[in-house]
TORKOL-4160 file (C-alpha; in steps of 0.2 Angstrom, whole numbers, padded with zeros to 4 digits, m for minus):
424
<pt num="1" X="0131" Y="0070" Z="m0072"/>
<pt num="2" X="0135" Y="0074" Z="m0090"/>
<pt num="3" X="0128" Y="0067" Z="m0106"/>
<pt num="4" X="0128" Y="0074" Z="m0123"/>
<pt num="5" X="0135" Y="0091" Z="m0118"/>
<pt num="6" X="0130" Y="0089" Z="m0100"/>
<pt num="7" X="0111" Y="0094" Z="m0102"/>
<pt num="8" X="0100" Y="0087" Z="m0090"/>
<pt num="9" X="0081" Y="0091" Z="m0092"/>
<pt num="10" X="0070" Y="0090" Z="m0077"/>
<pt num="11" X="0070" Y="0084" Z="m0060"/>
<pt num="12" X="0084" Y="0073" Z="m0053"/>
<pt num="13" X="0077" Y="0065" Z="m0038"/>
<pt num="14" X="0079" Y="0072" Z="m0022"/>
<pt num="15" X="0079" Y="0069" Z="m0004"/>
<pt num="16" X="0068" Y="0083" Z="m0001"/>
<pt num="17" X="0073" Y="0085" Z="m0018"/>
<pt num="18" X="0078" Y="0096" Z="m0032"/>
<pt num="19" X="0067" Y="0100" Z="m0046"/>
<pt num="20" X="0078" Y="0107" Z="m0059"/>
<pt num="21" X="0073" Y="0106" Z="m0077"/>
<pt num="22" X="0090" Y="0106" Z="m0084"/>
<pt num="23" X="0108" Y="0106" Z="m0080"/>
<pt num="24" X="0124" Y="0112" Z="m0089"/>
<pt num="25" X="0141" Y="0109" Z="m0082"/>
<pt num="26" X="0150" Y="0126" Z="m0083"/>
<pt num="27" X="0163" Y="0137" Z="m0076"/>
<pt num="28" X="0164" Y="0155" Z="m0071"/>
<pt num="29" X="0178" Y="0167" Z="m0064"/>
<pt num="30" X="0177" Y="0170" Z="m0046"/>
<pt num="31" X="0170" Y="0186" Z="m0038"/>
<pt num="32" X="0181" Y="0195" Z="m0025"/>
<pt num="33" X="0179" Y="0210" Z="m0014"/>
<pt num="34" X="0194" Y="0222" Z="m0014"/>
<pt num="35" X="0195" Y="0240" Z="m0007"/>
<pt num="36" X="0177" Y="0243" Z="m0009"/>
<pt num="37" X="0178" Y="0239" Z="m0028"/>
<pt num="38" X="0168" Y="0224" Z="m0035"/>
<pt num="39" X="0180" Y="0215" Z="m0046"/>
<pt num="40" X="0178" Y="0200" Z="m0057"/>
<pt num="41" X="0194" Y="0190" Z="m0059"/>
<pt num="42" X="0200" Y="0191" Z="m0077"/>
<pt num="43" X="0186" Y="0202" Z="m0083"/>
<pt num="44" X="0180" Y="0220" Z="m0079"/>
<pt num="45" X="0162" Y="0222" Z="m0073"/>
<pt num="46" X="0152" Y="0232" Z="m0087"/>
<pt num="47" X="0137" Y="0240" Z="m0079"/>
<pt num="48" X="0130" Y="0258" Z="m0078"/>
<pt num="49" X="0122" Y="0253" Z="m0061"/>
<pt num="50" X="0126" Y="0265" Z="m0046"/>
<pt num="51" X="0135" Y="0255" Z="m0033"/>
<pt num="52" X="0135" Y="0269" Z="m0020"/>
<pt num="53" X="0119" Y="0263" Z="m0011"/>
<pt num="54" X="0127" Y="0246" Z="m0009"/>
<pt num="55" X="0142" Y="0253" Z="m0001"/>
<pt num="56" X="0132" Y="0265" Z="0010"/>
<pt num="57" X="0122" Y="0250" Z="0016"/>
<pt num="58" X="0137" Y="0240" Z="0019"/>
<pt num="59" X="0145" Y="0254" Z="0029"/>
<pt num="60" X="0129" Y="0257" Z="0039"/>
<pt num="61" X="0128" Y="0239" Z="0043"/>
<pt num="62" X="0146" Y="0238" Z="0049"/>
<pt num="63" X="0144" Y="0253" Z="0060"/>
<pt num="64" X="0127" Y="0250" Z="0067"/>
<pt num="65" X="0121" Y="0232" Z="0067"/>
<pt num="66" X="0120" Y="0224" Z="0085"/>
<pt num="67" X="0121" Y="0205" Z="0085"/>
<pt num="68" X="0109" Y="0195" Z="0095"/>
<pt num="69" X="0116" Y="0195" Z="0113"/>
<pt num="70" X="0109" Y="0178" Z="0117"/>
<pt num="71" X="0117" Y="0170" Z="0102"/>
<pt num="72" X="0134" Y="0178" Z="0107"/>
<pt num="73" X="0132" Y="0171" Z="0125"/>
<pt num="74" X="0127" Y="0154" Z="0118"/>
<pt num="75" X="0141" Y="0153" Z="0106"/>
<pt num="76" X="0154" Y="0158" Z="0120"/>
<pt num="77" X="0147" Y="0145" Z="0133"/>
<pt num="78" X="0147" Y="0131" Z="0120"/>
<pt num="79" X="0164" Y="0135" Z="0114"/>
<pt num="80" X="0158" Y="0137" Z="0096"/>
<pt num="81" X="0162" Y="0150" Z="0083"/>
<pt num="82" X="0155" Y="0167" Z="0086"/>
<pt num="83" X="0139" Y="0170" Z="0076"/>
<pt num="84" X="0146" Y="0186" Z="0069"/>
<pt num="85" X="0145" Y="0187" Z="0050"/>
<pt num="86" X="0161" Y="0188" Z="0041"/>
<pt num="87" X="0164" Y="0199" Z="0026"/>
<pt num="88" X="0165" Y="0184" Z="0015"/>
<pt num="89" X="0147" Y="0179" Z="0021"/>
<pt num="90" X="0141" Y="0196" Z="0017"/>
<pt num="91" X="0148" Y="0194" Z="m0001"/>
<pt num="92" X="0138" Y="0178" Z="m0003"/>
<pt num="93" X="0123" Y="0186" Z="0004"/>
<pt num="94" X="0124" Y="0200" Z="m0009"/>
<pt num="95" X="0126" Y="0187" Z="m0023"/>
<pt num="96" X="0111" Y="0178" Z="m0017"/>
<pt num="97" X="0101" Y="0194" Z="m0017"/>
<pt num="98" X="0107" Y="0198" Z="m0034"/>
<pt num="99" X="0101" Y="0180" Z="m0041"/>
<pt num="100" X="0085" Y="0182" Z="m0031"/>
<pt num="101" X="0081" Y="0199" Z="m0039"/>
<pt num="102" X="0078" Y="0190" Z="m0056"/>
<pt num="103" X="0062" Y="0183" Z="m0049"/>
<pt num="104" X="0065" Y="0166" Z="m0056"/>
<pt num="105" X="0064" Y="0152" Z="m0043"/>
<pt num="106" X="0076" Y="0141" Z="m0053"/>
<pt num="107" X="0090" Y="0154" Z="m0053"/>
<pt num="108" X="0100" Y="0153" Z="m0037"/>
<pt num="109" X="0117" Y="0155" Z="m0029"/>
<pt num="110" X="0125" Y="0141" Z="m0019"/>
<pt num="111" X="0137" Y="0147" Z="m0005"/>
<pt num="112" X="0149" Y="0133" Z="0001"/>
<pt num="113" X="0137" Y="0122" Z="0012"/>
<pt num="114" X="0123" Y="0123" Z="0000"/>
<pt num="115" X="0134" Y="0120" Z="m0015"/>
<pt num="116" X="0141" Y="0104" Z="m0007"/>
<pt num="117" X="0123" Y="0098" Z="m0004"/>
<pt num="118" X="0117" Y="0102" Z="m0022"/>
<pt num="119" X="0132" Y="0093" Z="m0030"/>
<pt num="120" X="0130" Y="0078" Z="m0019"/>
<pt num="121" X="0111" Y="0077" Z="m0024"/>
<pt num="122" X="0113" Y="0078" Z="m0043"/>
<pt num="123" X="0126" Y="0064" Z="m0041"/>
<pt num="124" X="0112" Y="0053" Z="m0035"/>
<pt num="125" X="0121" Y="0049" Z="m0018"/>
<pt num="126" X="0110" Y="0054" Z="m0004"/>
<pt num="127" X="0098" Y="0049" Z="0010"/>
<pt num="128" X="0082" Y="0058" Z="0012"/>
<pt num="129" X="0063" Y="0056" Z="0010"/>
<pt num="130" X="0062" Y="0055" Z="m0009"/>
<pt num="131" X="0051" Y="0068" Z="m0015"/>
<pt num="132" X="0053" Y="0081" Z="m0029"/>
<pt num="133" X="0050" Y="0099" Z="m0024"/>
<pt num="134" X="0049" Y="0116" Z="m0033"/>
<pt num="135" X="0042" Y="0133" Z="m0031"/>
<pt num="136" X="0026" Y="0135" Z="m0039"/>
<pt num="137" X="0015" Y="0151" Z="m0037"/>
<pt num="138" X="0026" Y="0157" Z="m0024"/>
<pt num="139" X="0025" Y="0141" Z="m0013"/>
<pt num="140" X="0036" Y="0126" Z="m0010"/>
<pt num="141" X="0026" Y="0113" Z="m0019"/>
<pt num="142" X="0028" Y="0094" Z="m0020"/>
<pt num="143" X="0030" Y="0089" Z="m0039"/>
<pt num="144" X="0029" Y="0071" Z="m0035"/>
<pt num="145" X="0035" Y="0058" Z="m0022"/>
<pt num="146" X="0046" Y="0045" Z="m0029"/>
<pt num="147" X="0039" Y="0027" Z="m0031"/>
<pt num="148" X="0041" Y="0017" Z="m0015"/>
<pt num="149" X="0050" Y="0031" Z="m0006"/>
<pt num="150" X="0047" Y="0036" Z="0012"/>
<pt num="151" X="0037" Y="0051" Z="0006"/>
<pt num="152" X="0025" Y="0041" Z="m0004"/>
<pt num="153" X="0023" Y="0028" Z="0010"/>
<pt num="154" X="0019" Y="0042" Z="0022"/>
<pt num="155" X="0005" Y="0049" Z="0011"/>
<pt num="156" X="0014" Y="0064" Z="0003"/>
<pt num="157" X="0004" Y="0069" Z="m0013"/>
<pt num="158" X="0009" Y="0078" Z="m0029"/>
<pt num="159" X="0003" Y="0096" Z="m0027"/>
<pt num="160" X="0005" Y="0097" Z="m0008"/>
<pt num="161" X="0012" Y="0114" Z="m0002"/>
<pt num="162" X="0025" Y="0114" Z="0012"/>
<pt num="163" X="0021" Y="0126" Z="0026"/>
<pt num="164" X="0033" Y="0120" Z="0039"/>
<pt num="165" X="0048" Y="0109" Z="0041"/>
<pt num="166" X="0049" Y="0103" Z="0059"/>
<pt num="167" X="0046" Y="0120" Z="0068"/>
<pt num="168" X="0053" Y="0131" Z="0054"/>
<pt num="169" X="0041" Y="0142" Z="0044"/>
<pt num="170" X="0043" Y="0137" Z="0025"/>
<pt num="171" X="0032" Y="0151" Z="0018"/>
<pt num="172" X="0046" Y="0161" Z="0009"/>
<pt num="173" X="0059" Y="0147" Z="0010"/>
<pt num="174" X="0070" Y="0143" Z="m0005"/>
<pt num="175" X="0071" Y="0126" Z="m0012"/>
<pt num="176" X="0089" Y="0124" Z="m0007"/>
<pt num="177" X="0085" Y="0129" Z="0011"/>
<pt num="178" X="0071" Y="0117" Z="0011"/>
<pt num="179" X="0082" Y="0103" Z="0005"/>
<pt num="180" X="0095" Y="0106" Z="0018"/>
<pt num="181" X="0081" Y="0104" Z="0032"/>
<pt num="182" X="0072" Y="0089" Z="0024"/>
<pt num="183" X="0087" Y="0078" Z="0019"/>
<pt num="184" X="0097" Y="0069" Z="0032"/>
<pt num="185" X="0104" Y="0052" Z="0038"/>
<pt num="186" X="0094" Y="0036" Z="0036"/>
<pt num="187" X="0083" Y="0032" Z="0051"/>
<pt num="188" X="0081" Y="0050" Z="0057"/>
<pt num="189" X="0064" Y="0058" Z="0054"/>
<pt num="190" X="0057" Y="0075" Z="0048"/>
<pt num="191" X="0040" Y="0083" Z="0052"/>
<pt num="192" X="0032" Y="0092" Z="0038"/>
<pt num="193" X="0016" Y="0102" Z="0038"/>
<pt num="194" X="0008" Y="0102" Z="0021"/>
<pt num="195" X="m0007" Y="0112" Z="0015"/>
<pt num="196" X="m0017" Y="0101" Z="0004"/>
<pt num="197" X="m0030" Y="0105" Z="m0010"/>
<pt num="198" X="m0040" Y="0121" Z="m0014"/>
<pt num="199" X="m0045" Y="0123" Z="0004"/>
<pt num="200" X="m0027" Y="0122" Z="0010"/>
<pt num="201" X="m0031" Y="0109" Z="0023"/>
<pt num="202" X="m0016" Y="0107" Z="0035"/>
<pt num="203" X="m0009" Y="0089" Z="0035"/>
<pt num="204" X="0006" Y="0086" Z="0046"/>
<pt num="205" X="0016" Y="0071" Z="0041"/>
<pt num="206" X="0032" Y="0064" Z="0050"/>
<pt num="207" X="0043" Y="0055" Z="0038"/>
<pt num="208" X="0058" Y="0043" Z="0042"/>
<pt num="209" X="0072" Y="0046" Z="0030"/>
<pt num="210" X="0080" Y="0032" Z="0020"/>
<pt num="211" X="0092" Y="0028" Z="0006"/>
<pt num="212" X="0083" Y="0034" Z="m0010"/>
<pt num="213" X="0083" Y="0021" Z="m0024"/>
<pt num="214" X="0076" Y="0028" Z="m0040"/>
<pt num="215" X="0065" Y="0016" Z="m0051"/>
<pt num="216" X="0065" Y="0018" Z="m0069"/>
<pt num="217" X="0051" Y="0008" Z="m0078"/>
<pt num="218" X="0037" Y="m0005" Z="m0075"/>
<pt num="219" X="0027" Y="m0015" Z="m0088"/>
<pt num="220" X="0011" Y="m0025" Z="m0087"/>
<pt num="221" X="m0004" Y="m0030" Z="m0097"/>
<pt num="222" X="m0020" Y="m0022" Z="m0090"/>
<pt num="223" X="m0037" Y="m0029" Z="m0092"/>
<pt num="224" X="m0048" Y="m0024" Z="m0077"/>
<pt num="225" X="m0064" Y="m0034" Z="m0082"/>
<pt num="226" X="m0054" Y="m0048" Z="m0090"/>
<pt num="227" X="m0064" Y="m0045" Z="m0106"/>
<pt num="228" X="m0058" Y="m0052" Z="m0123"/>
<pt num="229" X="m0050" Y="m0039" Z="m0134"/>
<pt num="230" X="m0048" Y="m0026" Z="m0120"/>
<pt num="231" X="m0030" Y="m0030" Z="m0116"/>
<pt num="232" X="m0019" Y="m0014" Z="m0114"/>
<pt num="233" X="m0001" Y="m0014" Z="m0113"/>
<pt num="234" X="0005" Y="m0001" Z="m0100"/>
<pt num="235" X="0023" Y="0006" Z="m0098"/>
<pt num="236" X="0025" Y="0016" Z="m0082"/>
<pt num="237" X="0040" Y="0027" Z="m0084"/>
<pt num="238" X="0046" Y="0035" Z="m0067"/>
<pt num="239" X="0061" Y="0046" Z="m0073"/>
<pt num="240" X="0071" Y="0051" Z="m0088"/>
<pt num="241" X="0088" Y="0045" Z="m0082"/>
<pt num="242" X="0103" Y="0041" Z="m0092"/>
<pt num="243" X="0097" Y="0023" Z="m0094"/>
<pt num="244" X="0078" Y="0027" Z="m0097"/>
<pt num="245" X="0079" Y="0026" Z="m0116"/>
<pt num="246" X="0087" Y="0009" Z="m0115"/>
<pt num="247" X="0074" Y="0003" Z="m0102"/>
<pt num="248" X="0060" Y="0010" Z="m0113"/>
<pt num="249" X="0068" Y="0001" Z="m0128"/>
<pt num="250" X="0067" Y="m0015" Z="m0119"/>
<pt num="251" X="0049" Y="m0011" Z="m0114"/>
<pt num="252" X="0044" Y="m0008" Z="m0132"/>
<pt num="253" X="0052" Y="m0024" Z="m0137"/>
<pt num="254" X="0041" Y="m0033" Z="m0124"/>
<pt num="255" X="0026" Y="m0024" Z="m0131"/>
<pt num="256" X="0030" Y="m0028" Z="m0149"/>
<pt num="257" X="0033" Y="m0047" Z="m0146"/>
<pt num="258" X="0016" Y="m0050" Z="m0138"/>
<pt num="259" X="0001" Y="m0052" Z="m0149"/>
<pt num="260" X="m0013" Y="m0049" Z="m0138"/>
<pt num="261" X="m0015" Y="m0030" Z="m0140"/>
<pt num="262" X="m0010" Y="m0015" Z="m0151"/>
<pt num="263" X="m0016" Y="m0003" Z="m0137"/>
<pt num="264" X="m0003" Y="0006" Z="m0127"/>
<pt num="265" X="m0003" Y="0017" Z="m0112"/>
<pt num="266" X="0012" Y="0027" Z="m0107"/>
<pt num="267" X="0010" Y="0032" Z="m0089"/>
<pt num="268" X="0020" Y="0048" Z="m0085"/>
<pt num="269" X="0011" Y="0052" Z="m0069"/>
<pt num="270" X="0022" Y="0058" Z="m0055"/>
<pt num="271" X="0037" Y="0058" Z="m0067"/>
<pt num="272" X="0047" Y="0074" Z="m0063"/>
<pt num="273" X="0059" Y="0073" Z="m0078"/>
<pt num="274" X="0077" Y="0070" Z="m0081"/>
<pt num="275" X="0089" Y="0070" Z="m0096"/>
<pt num="276" X="0082" Y="0079" Z="m0111"/>
<pt num="277" X="0091" Y="0067" Z="m0122"/>
<pt num="278" X="0081" Y="0053" Z="m0115"/>
<pt num="279" X="0065" Y="0062" Z="m0119"/>
<pt num="280" X="0071" Y="0065" Z="m0137"/>
<pt num="281" X="0076" Y="0046" Z="m0139"/>
<pt num="282" X="0060" Y="0040" Z="m0133"/>
<pt num="283" X="0050" Y="0051" Z="m0144"/>
<pt num="284" X="0060" Y="0046" Z="m0158"/>
<pt num="285" X="0053" Y="0028" Z="m0157"/>
<pt num="286" X="0036" Y="0035" Z="m0161"/>
<pt num="287" X="0039" Y="0049" Z="m0174"/>
<pt num="288" X="0047" Y="0049" Z="m0191"/>
<pt num="289" X="0064" Y="0056" Z="m0193"/>
<pt num="290" X="0064" Y="0075" Z="m0194"/>
<pt num="291" X="0048" Y="0078" Z="m0184"/>
<pt num="292" X="0050" Y="0092" Z="m0171"/>
<pt num="293" X="0050" Y="0086" Z="m0153"/>
<pt num="294" X="0054" Y="0102" Z="m0144"/>
<pt num="295" X="0062" Y="0119" Z="m0147"/>
<pt num="296" X="0074" Y="0129" Z="m0136"/>
<pt num="297" X="0073" Y="0148" Z="m0134"/>
<pt num="298" X="0090" Y="0154" Z="m0127"/>
<pt num="299" X="0096" Y="0170" Z="m0120"/>
<pt num="300" X="0108" Y="0170" Z="m0134"/>
<pt num="301" X="0098" Y="0169" Z="m0151"/>
<pt num="302" X="0112" Y="0161" Z="m0160"/>
<pt num="303" X="0111" Y="0146" Z="m0148"/>
<pt num="304" X="0092" Y="0143" Z="m0150"/>
<pt num="305" X="0089" Y="0126" Z="m0158"/>
<pt num="306" X="0077" Y="0113" Z="m0162"/>
<pt num="307" X="0077" Y="0094" Z="m0156"/>
<pt num="308" X="0070" Y="0083" Z="m0170"/>
<pt num="309" X="0066" Y="0064" Z="m0170"/>
<pt num="310" X="0080" Y="0052" Z="m0175"/>
<pt num="311" X="0067" Y="0041" Z="m0183"/>
<pt num="312" X="0071" Y="0025" Z="m0173"/>
<pt num="313" X="0062" Y="0011" Z="m0183"/>
<pt num="314" X="0065" Y="m0004" Z="m0173"/>
<pt num="315" X="0047" Y="m0006" Z="m0168"/>
<pt num="316" X="0039" Y="0006" Z="m0181"/>
<pt num="317" X="0027" Y="m0007" Z="m0189"/>
<pt num="318" X="0020" Y="m0011" Z="m0172"/>
<pt num="319" X="0019" Y="0007" Z="m0165"/>
<pt num="320" X="0012" Y="0015" Z="m0181"/>
<pt num="321" X="m0002" Y="0003" Z="m0180"/>
<pt num="322" X="m0005" Y="0006" Z="m0161"/>
<pt num="323" X="m0018" Y="0017" Z="m0152"/>
<pt num="324" X="m0009" Y="0026" Z="m0139"/>
<pt num="325" X="m0014" Y="0036" Z="m0123"/>
<pt num="326" X="m0002" Y="0045" Z="m0112"/>
<pt num="327" X="m0007" Y="0048" Z="m0093"/>
<pt num="328" X="m0001" Y="0064" Z="m0085"/>
<pt num="329" X="m0005" Y="0073" Z="m0069"/>
<pt num="330" X="0002" Y="0088" Z="m0059"/>
<pt num="331" X="0018" Y="0077" Z="m0055"/>
<pt num="332" X="0022" Y="0076" Z="m0073"/>
<pt num="333" X="0036" Y="0089" Z="m0077"/>
<pt num="334" X="0050" Y="0094" Z="m0088"/>
<pt num="335" X="0055" Y="0079" Z="m0099"/>
<pt num="336" X="0038" Y="0071" Z="m0096"/>
<pt num="337" X="0030" Y="0087" Z="m0103"/>
<pt num="338" X="0042" Y="0087" Z="m0118"/>
<pt num="339" X="0038" Y="0069" Z="m0122"/>
<pt num="340" X="0019" Y="0071" Z="m0119"/>
<pt num="341" X="0018" Y="0087" Z="m0129"/>
<pt num="342" X="0027" Y="0081" Z="m0144"/>
<pt num="343" X="0017" Y="0065" Z="m0146"/>
<pt num="344" X="0001" Y="0074" Z="m0143"/>
<pt num="345" X="0004" Y="0088" Z="m0155"/>
<pt num="346" X="0011" Y="0077" Z="m0168"/>
<pt num="347" X="m0005" Y="0067" Z="m0168"/>
<pt num="348" X="0002" Y="0051" Z="m0161"/>
<pt num="349" X="m0006" Y="0050" Z="m0143"/>
<pt num="350" X="m0021" Y="0056" Z="m0133"/>
<pt num="351" X="m0017" Y="0064" Z="m0116"/>
<pt num="352" X="m0028" Y="0059" Z="m0101"/>
<pt num="353" X="m0027" Y="0065" Z="m0083"/>
<pt num="354" X="m0024" Y="0081" Z="m0075"/>
<pt num="355" X="m0014" Y="0097" Z="m0080"/>
<pt num="356" X="0005" Y="0095" Z="m0079"/>
<pt num="357" X="0016" Y="0105" Z="m0067"/>
<pt num="358" X="0023" Y="0117" Z="m0080"/>
<pt num="359" X="0042" Y="0116" Z="m0080"/>
<pt num="360" X="0050" Y="0121" Z="m0096"/>
<pt num="361" X="0066" Y="0129" Z="m0092"/>
<pt num="362" X="0085" Y="0124" Z="m0092"/>
<pt num="363" X="0098" Y="0129" Z="m0080"/>
<pt num="364" X="0116" Y="0130" Z="m0082"/>
<pt num="365" X="0128" Y="0128" Z="m0067"/>
<pt num="366" X="0143" Y="0140" Z="m0066"/>
<pt num="367" X="0157" Y="0139" Z="m0053"/>
<pt num="368" X="0160" Y="0156" Z="m0044"/>
<pt num="369" X="0174" Y="0150" Z="m0033"/>
<pt num="370" X="0180" Y="0132" Z="m0029"/>
<pt num="371" X="0167" Y="0130" Z="m0017"/>
<pt num="372" X="0152" Y="0141" Z="m0023"/>
<pt num="373" X="0142" Y="0141" Z="m0038"/>
<pt num="374" X="0127" Y="0149" Z="m0047"/>
<pt num="375" X="0113" Y="0141" Z="m0056"/>
<pt num="376" X="0105" Y="0152" Z="m0070"/>
<pt num="377" X="0090" Y="0149" Z="m0081"/>
<pt num="378" X="0098" Y="0150" Z="m0099"/>
<pt num="379" X="0084" Y="0143" Z="m0110"/>
<pt num="380" X="0066" Y="0139" Z="m0111"/>
<pt num="381" X="0057" Y="0125" Z="m0120"/>
<pt num="382" X="0042" Y="0125" Z="m0132"/>
<pt num="383" X="0031" Y="0111" Z="m0139"/>
<pt num="384" X="0030" Y="0108" Z="m0158"/>
<pt num="385" X="0016" Y="0121" Z="m0159"/>
<pt num="386" X="0027" Y="0133" Z="m0150"/>
<pt num="387" X="0017" Y="0133" Z="m0134"/>
<pt num="388" X="0027" Y="0137" Z="m0118"/>
<pt num="389" X="0028" Y="0123" Z="m0106"/>
<pt num="390" X="0032" Y="0134" Z="m0092"/>
<pt num="391" X="0017" Y="0145" Z="m0093"/>
<pt num="392" X="0003" Y="0132" Z="m0090"/>
<pt num="393" X="0010" Y="0115" Z="m0093"/>
<pt num="394" X="0000" Y="0103" Z="m0103"/>
<pt num="395" X="m0019" Y="0102" Z="m0103"/>
<pt num="396" X="m0025" Y="0084" Z="m0106"/>
<pt num="397" X="m0037" Y="0081" Z="m0120"/>
<pt num="398" X="m0048" Y="0071" Z="m0108"/>
<pt num="399" X="m0048" Y="0078" Z="m0090"/>
<pt num="400" X="m0050" Y="0065" Z="m0077"/>
<pt num="401" X="m0047" Y="0067" Z="m0058"/>
<pt num="402" X="m0039" Y="0055" Z="m0046"/>
<pt num="403" X="m0044" Y="0058" Z="m0028"/>
<pt num="404" X="m0037" Y="0052" Z="m0012"/>
<pt num="405" X="m0052" Y="0041" Z="m0010"/>
<pt num="406" X="m0048" Y="0033" Z="m0026"/>
<pt num="407" X="m0030" Y="0029" Z="m0021"/>
<pt num="408" X="m0036" Y="0022" Z="m0004"/>
<pt num="409" X="m0048" Y="0011" Z="m0013"/>
<pt num="410" X="m0036" Y="0005" Z="m0026"/>
<pt num="411" X="m0046" Y="0013" Z="m0040"/>
<pt num="412" X="m0038" Y="0021" Z="m0055"/>
<pt num="413" X="m0051" Y="0031" Z="m0065"/>
<pt num="414" X="m0038" Y="0039" Z="m0076"/>
<pt num="415" X="m0031" Y="0022" Z="m0082"/>
<pt num="416" X="m0049" Y="0016" Z="m0084"/>
<pt num="417" X="m0053" Y="0031" Z="m0095"/>
<pt num="418" X="m0037" Y="0027" Z="m0106"/>
<pt num="419" X="m0044" Y="0009" Z="m0108"/>
<pt num="420" X="m0061" Y="0016" Z="m0113"/>
<pt num="421" X="m0053" Y="0027" Z="m0126"/>
<pt num="422" X="m0042" Y="0014" Z="m0133"/>
<pt num="423" X="m0055" Y="0000" Z="m0134"/>
<pt num="424" X="m0069" Y="0010" Z="m0142"/>
C-alpha cells in the first residue's frame, strides 16, 4: 500500500487488527550468522557493545538446554517436525529481543510466519473479527471495533483490554502474536476474555470470524427533536483510506448543496486512522493555504518536516461560514488525531467527547531477508501548537461520556452536546 512516498498513518484495519500509525515501504540488507561473528551483508556492524555475553549465553544454551520430553514424544508420534529450535530460529529470537529492548510497542521484528501475516493484513485481504488493537499502558487494548464487524456486533468496545485469547494468557503478548491467534477463516470462532472499565470487569466474548469490509463514510441530517433551525449535517468518517479524501469531498459537496443548515459535525469516534495524506487533504478543505496541520520530528533532523494546508477552496464559502464540532473518543487515533488537532488548534472546530487514544508515531518497514522484516518507529507527530499526540492524545474542549447503557438505549449524548453547542 503505497501513496505519496508510501506513508500510511494510523490504523489499517485488522482482523484482530493492527494499529500502526504509519508505514513506509523500505529495504534493508539481511543479517546472517557466520562463525560466531555477527555480519551484516554489505556493511560492517559499527558498535562498541561487547558481544561476548551473547555468545556465552548461546553456547550455554547449546550445551545445557533440555527440550520438553512430552513435546518430543508428541512430535515423534504424530510424524511432525521435531520441536527442537534451529540456529536460524535463534537468530530470529535474538533480533526480536533487540527490537523489544527499545521499549516501543510499535517497533517489532517479523520472522517468516508473522511477516506473511503482517503483509497480508496491510494489503487489506483478510478474514477475522474486525477490531483495531494496540499496546497501551502495557496492555493489549482495543482501539476500536470496525463498523458492522463481527467484533462490534458481539459487543466489543473501544478501550477493552485483552486478557486471554481462547485459553492463552495475553498479559504480555505482542500485537502480532495476538493477531495470529485472533484472525482466522470465515465461520470459525475465537473466545476472548476482556477486562472492561476502571474496575477491570472480566467480560468473555465469543466472536465468529467473517470477511472484513471497511466502511469509509456516512452522511445524514440530524434533528433529534425536529425543531426548526436545529438541523445539523453529520459526516461520519470511519477510516483514512486511500479513497477517504474523495469520499469526504463528495460529503462536503452534499453539505454545501443543501440549504437547511450551516452546522457541521465531523464524527471521528472509533476511527483508528490510515493515510497521512488523507488527513492532510481533508484538513485542507477547512484551512487556508499554508496553515500548519501537523509537524514531524524524525530520528534524522534533516528529514523533519511540516505538513501544511493545500488550501482547497471548492467549498470555502460554505465552510468558512459554518459552525463545526468534531466528535472524538478513545477509539480516535493517529490520522483522526491529526485532523482533530489541526482544526481545533487552528480555531476551526470545537472538540466534544472523550480523550483520544494517543498514537502519534510513524513506522517504516525494512526487509531483513526475503521472508522477514522489521518495523521501526522513525518519526513522531505534533499538533500545530507542538503538542505530542503520543503522550496524551487530545483532550476535548467539552468532555461528554458515552456509557454502555446509552448505546443499548440508542442514546448519543455526545452528538446531542454537539447539537447544543452548534445551535446556541
